[in-house]
C-alpha positions in Angstrom: 288.4 -12.0 -54.2 285.9 -9.1 -54.0 284.3 -7.8 -50.4 280.9 -5.8 -50.1 282.2 -3.7 -47.6 279.1 -1.6 -45.3 279.0 -0.1 -41.3 275.9 -0.5 -38.8 276.7 1.7 -36.0 279.5 0.2 -34.1 281.1 -2.0 -37.1 282.5 -2.1 -40.3 281.6 -6.2 -41.5 282.9 -7.7 -45.1 281.1 -10.1 -46.9 283.0 -12.2 -49.8 280.8 -11.8 -52.7 281.6 -15.3 -54.2 282.5 -17.6 -50.8 281.4 -17.8 -47.8 283.5 -15.5 -45.6 282.7 -12.4 -43.4 284.5 -10.6 -40.9 284.1 -7.1 -39.3 286.3 -4.6 -36.8 285.7 -1.2 -35.4 288.1 0.6 -37.6 288.1 0.0 -40.9 292.2 -0.5 -40.7 291.1 -3.4 -39.0 288.7 -4.5 -41.0 291.4 -4.8 -43.6 293.9 -7.1 -41.9 290.3 -8.8 -40.9 289.9 -8.8 -44.5 293.2 -10.5 -44.6 293.5 -13.2 -42.3 290.0 -14.4 -43.0 290.9 -15.5 -46.7 294.9 -16.4 -45.1 292.0 -19.1 -42.8 289.2 -19.6 -45.4 292.4 -21.1 -47.8 294.7 -23.0 -45.0 292.2 -26.3 -44.9 291.0 -25.8 -48.8 293.9 -25.8 -51.8 292.7 -22.0 -53.6 293.5 -24.3 -57.0 290.5 -26.7 -55.6 288.1 -23.5 -55.4 289.6 -21.3 -57.9 291.0 -19.3 -56.7 295.3 -17.8 -57.2 297.0 -19.1 -53.7 297.6 -14.6 -53.3 294.3 -13.4 -54.8 294.0 -9.8 -54.7 291.9 -8.4 -52.8 288.2 -6.3 -54.7 286.8 -3.6 -51.9 282.8 -2.0 -52.8 282.2 0.2 -49.9 279.0 1.9 -50.5 278.4 6.0 -48.3 275.1 6.2 -47.4 273.9 9.3 -48.9 272.6 12.1 -46.1 269.7 14.9 -46.4 271.3 18.0 -46.3 
């Protein structure tokens, strides 16, 4: 599963690219934990096979670092 991460002033926000999964956290480490939990919750009710996902999917995280003017 692929996630795109953005950062606001207070929170990191992760959105799955191909699935309706969104989570947030104040730290990057907490966000990674929240992503794993959100994926488990999403796959709990639905069969992973029905969704075309392996039972324990790998997570690919894309984080864009904003450019700062010097």
